[in-house]
C-alpha positions as CSV (number, residue, x, y, z in Angstrom):
1,M,0.0,0.0,0.0
2,Q,1.4,3.3,-1.1
3,T,0.6,7.0,-0.8
4,D,1.1,8.9,-4.0
5,H,2.4,12.3,-5.3
6,C,3.0,14.3,-2.1
7,P,4.2,17.8,-3.2
8,P,6.9,19.7,-1.2
9,D,4.4,21.9,0.6
10,K,2.5,18.9,2.0
11,V,5.5,17.0,3.3
12,D,5.2,18.3,6.9
13,S,1.4,18.1,7.1
14,F,0.8,14.8,5.2
15,L,3.9,12.6,4.8
16,M,5.7,13.2,8.1
17,P,2.6,12.3,10.2
18,L,2.2,9.1,8.3
19,I,5.9,8.2,8.8
20,R,5.6,9.0,12.5
21,E,2.5,6.8,12.8
22,T,4.5,3.9,11.3
23,Q,7.3,4.6,13.8
24,A,4.7,4.4,16.6
25,R,3.2,1.2,15.3
26,R,6.6,-0.5,14.9
27,A,7.4,0.4,18.5
28,K,4.3,-1.5,19.6
29,G,5.2,-4.5,17.4
30,L,2.6,-3.7,14.8
31,P,3.1,-3.7,11.0
32,N,3.8,-0.6,9.0
33,L,0.8,1.6,8.2
34,F,2.0,1.8,4.5
35,N,4.7,-0.1,2.5
36,S,5.9,3.0,0.6
37,H,5.4,6.7,0.2
38,M,6.0,9.0,-2.8
39,F,7.6,12.4,-2.6
40,D,7.1,14.4,-5.7
41,G,9.6,17.2,-5.8
42,S,9.7,17.4,-9.6
43,T,8.6,21.1,-9.5
44,L,11.7,22.0,-7.6
45,P,15.2,22.5,-8.8
46,L,16.9,19.1,-8.8
47,S,19.2,19.9,-5.9
48,K,16.4,21.0,-3.6
49,N,14.3,18.1,-4.7
50,L,17.1,15.7,-3.7
51,D,17.8,17.5,-0.4
52,I,14.2,16.7,0.7
53,A,14.3,13.2,-0.8
54,V,17.5,12.2,1.0
55,R,16.1,13.4,4.3
56,L,12.9,11.4,3.7
57,L,14.8,8.3,2.5
58,G,16.7,8.3,5.8
59,L,13.4,8.2,7.8
60,C,12.0,5.6,5.4
61,A,15.1,3.4,5.8
62,E,14.8,3.4,9.6
63,N,11.2,2.1,9.2
64,E,11.5,-0.4,6.3
65,L,9.6,1.9,4.0
66,V,10.2,2.3,0.3
67,L,10.4,5.9,-1.0
68,E,9.3,6.9,-4.5
69,I,10.8,10.1,-5.9
70,E,10.4,11.9,-9.2
71,A,12.7,14.1,-11.4
72,G,11.5,15.6,-14.6
73,I,8.0,16.6,-15.7
74,V,5.2,14.3,-16.6
75,G,2.9,16.0,-19.2
76,G,-0.8,16.4,-18.9
77,E,-2.7,17.1,-15.7
78,E,-3.0,15.2,-12.4
79,D,-4.4,16.2,-9.0
80,G,-5.1,19.7,-10.3
81,V,-1.5,20.3,-11.3
82,S,-1.1,20.9,-15.1
83,H,2.0,20.5,-17.2
84,E,0.1,20.6,-20.5
85,N,2.3,23.4,-21.8
86,A,5.6,22.2,-20.5
87,P,8.5,22.5,-23.0
88,S,9.1,19.1,-24.6
89,Q,12.7,18.9,-23.5
90,R,11.5,18.8,-19.8
91,L,9.5,15.7,-20.5
92,Y,12.7,13.7,-20.8
93,T,15.0,13.1,-17.8
94,T,18.7,13.4,-18.8
95,S,21.3,10.8,-18.0
96,E,23.2,13.5,-16.1
97,D,20.2,14.1,-13.8
98,M,19.8,10.4,-13.3
99,M,23.4,10.1,-12.2
100,E,22.9,13.0,-9.7
101,V,19.8,11.3,-8.3
102,Y,21.8,8.1,-7.8
103,R,24.8,9.9,-6.3
104,R,22.7,11.7,-3.7
105,M,20.3,8.9,-2.8
106,K,23.2,6.4,-2.1
107,E,24.2,8.7,0.7
108,V,21.5,6.8,2.8
109,P,22.7,3.4,4.0
110,G,20.1,0.8,3.4
111,G,17.7,3.2,1.7
112,V,15.3,1.6,-0.8
113,Y,13.7,3.8,-3.3
114,M,11.9,3.9,-6.7
115,F,12.6,6.6,-9.3
116,A,10.0,8.1,-11.6
117,A,12.2,9.3,-14.4
118,T,10.4,10.8,-17.3
119,F,10.6,9.6,-20.9
120,G,7.8,11.5,-22.6
121,N,5.1,10.3,-20.2
122,V,1.7,12.1,-20.1
123,H,-1.0,11.9,-17.5
124,G,-4.5,11.4,-18.7
125,S,-6.2,9.9,-21.8
126,Y,-4.7,10.1,-25.3
127,K,-4.9,8.3,-28.5
128,P,-2.0,5.9,-29.5
129,G,0.7,7.8,-31.4
130,M,-0.1,11.1,-29.8
131,V,2.5,10.8,-27.1
132,K,6.2,10.3,-28.0
133,L,7.4,7.8,-25.4
134,R,11.2,7.1,-25.5
135,P,11.8,4.1,-23.2
136,E,15.4,4.0,-24.4
137,I,16.0,7.0,-22.1
138,L,15.6,4.6,-19.2
139,K,18.2,2.2,-20.7
140,Q,20.6,5.1,-21.3
141,G,20.2,6.1,-17.6
142,Q,21.0,2.5,-16.4
143,D,24.0,2.3,-18.7
144,A,25.3,5.7,-17.5
145,L,24.9,4.5,-13.9
146,Q,26.8,1.3,-14.4
147,K,29.6,3.1,-16.2
148,A,30.0,5.7,-13.4
149,F,29.2,3.6,-10.3
150,G,29.8,0.0,-11.3
151,P,27.8,-3.0,-12.4
152,E,25.6,-3.2,-9.3
153,A,24.3,0.3,-9.8
154,R,20.7,0.2,-11.0
155,F,17.4,2.0,-10.7
156,W,14.0,0.7,-9.9
157,Y,12.0,2.9,-12.3
158,V,8.4,4.0,-12.1
159,F,6.4,4.5,-15.2
160,H,4.0,7.5,-14.6
161,G,1.2,8.2,-17.1
162,G,1.0,4.6,-18.2
163,S,-2.6,4.7,-19.3
164,G,-3.0,4.3,-23.1
165,S,0.5,2.9,-23.6
166,T,1.0,0.1,-26.0
167,L,2.0,-3.3,-24.8
168,S,5.3,-3.0,-26.7
169,E,6.1,0.3,-25.0
170,I,5.3,-1.2,-21.6
171,R,7.4,-4.3,-22.1
172,E,10.3,-2.2,-23.4
173,A,10.1,-0.1,-20.3
174,V,10.1,-3.2,-18.1
175,R,13.2,-4.5,-19.8
176,Y,15.0,-1.3,-18.8
177,G,14.0,-1.5,-15.1
178,V,10.4,-0.4,-14.6
179,V,8.9,-2.1,-11.5
180,K,5.8,0.0,-11.1
181,M,3.4,1.7,-13.5
182,N,0.5,4.1,-12.8
183,V,-2.7,3.4,-14.8
184,D,-5.1,5.6,-13.0
185,T,-7.0,6.9,-16.1
186,D,-7.4,3.4,-17.5
187,T,-8.8,2.0,-14.2
188,Q,-11.1,5.0,-13.8
189,Y,-12.5,4.3,-17.3
190,A,-12.9,0.6,-16.6
191,F,-14.9,1.4,-13.4
192,T,-17.1,4.0,-15.1
193,R,-17.6,2.0,-18.3
194,A,-19.3,-0.8,-16.3
195,V,-21.6,1.7,-14.6
196,A,-22.5,3.3,-17.9
197,G,-23.2,0.0,-19.5
198,H,-25.5,-1.0,-16.7
199,I,-27.5,2.2,-16.9
200,L,-27.7,2.5,-20.7
201,T,-28.8,-1.1,-21.2
202,G,-31.2,-1.2,-18.2
203,Y,-32.6,2.3,-18.0
204,E,-36.2,1.2,-18.2
205,G,-35.7,-0.7,-14.9
206,I,-33.6,2.0,-13.3
207,L,-36.0,4.9,-14.0
208,K,-39.6,5.2,-12.9
209,I,-41.2,5.8,-16.3
210,D,-44.9,6.4,-17.2
211,G,-46.1,5.6,-13.7
212,E,-44.1,2.4,-13.3
213,V,-42.0,1.7,-10.3
214,G,-38.9,0.4,-12.0
215,N,-36.9,-2.6,-10.9
216,K,-35.2,-2.2,-7.5
217,K,-32.6,-4.8,-8.4
218,S,-31.6,-2.5,-11.3
219,Y,-31.3,0.8,-9.4
220,D,-29.8,-0.7,-6.3
221,P,-26.3,0.9,-6.3
222,R,-24.8,-2.5,-5.3
223,A,-25.9,-3.9,-8.6
224,Y,-23.8,-1.6,-10.7
225,L,-21.0,-1.0,-8.2
226,K,-20.3,-4.7,-8.1
227,K,-20.0,-4.7,-11.9
228,A,-17.7,-1.6,-11.7
229,E,-15.5,-3.3,-9.1
230,A,-15.2,-6.4,-11.2
231,S,-14.3,-4.3,-14.3
232,M,-11.7,-2.3,-12.5
233,A,-10.2,-5.5,-11.0
234,A,-10.0,-7.0,-14.4
235,R,-8.1,-3.9,-15.7
236,V,-5.7,-4.1,-12.8
237,M,-5.0,-7.8,-13.6
238,Q,-4.4,-6.8,-17.2
239,A,-1.8,-4.3,-16.1
240,V,-0.1,-6.9,-13.9
241,D,0.1,-9.2,-16.9
242,D,1.3,-6.4,-19.2
243,L,4.1,-5.7,-16.7
244,Q,4.9,-9.4,-16.4
245,G,4.4,-9.0,-12.6
246,A,2.3,-12.1,-11.7
247,G,4.1,-13.8,-8.9
248,Q,6.8,-11.1,-8.6
249,T,7.6,-8.8,-5.7
250,I,10.2,-6.1,-5.0
251,F,10.1,-7.0,-1.3
252,R,12.4,-9.6,0.1
253,N,11.8,-12.0,3.0
């Protein structure tokens, strides 16, 4: 279980209380409240982004938490933050920035983190071919790391804005080190599509028309929410298969 996209101005009011709660639970012999947290400092200059990220990684390492960080800009809009007009060059994290991320984050002994590098990703819904993904940027980053820091140096990448991506793009990204992909838009659609299908095909039972009373089984929210839940679950399972993640884990016993 992970918390997502905590911006810099919400670290003290949102992220820190959750980490402190995990500390308190662990002191009582209870399991962690969450498995991982994301700090999104991508709006900051890289040095300031990493100053905060390193501090948070230290706290996470003390509590067996995984930290997710981001450098670069994901296009589109998410959570009310729009990057729709961002210059195209900012949609691609450079190998130099990736090496700086690795250099700073390795300051924390035992720190475990995932890195959302950008390679043309866009949040939201778009037609195939409208977004110019360049998964090879991820490989270039891994190659640069190993050249500079040795063969054991490697990122766990996160693929933000994965909705609408082709299977070949997803599989290529996985080959280059992606361990997590966000598909919020696709799962939203899967949920709502099932609700829409229920209503559009059964509206005579859902609505009270011409003095009729309708069909309670049709307009009972549990009827369409059960379908929506099943549809979303199926989409999540598809994403797991796309990522070749069935039976896999980043956690070690």
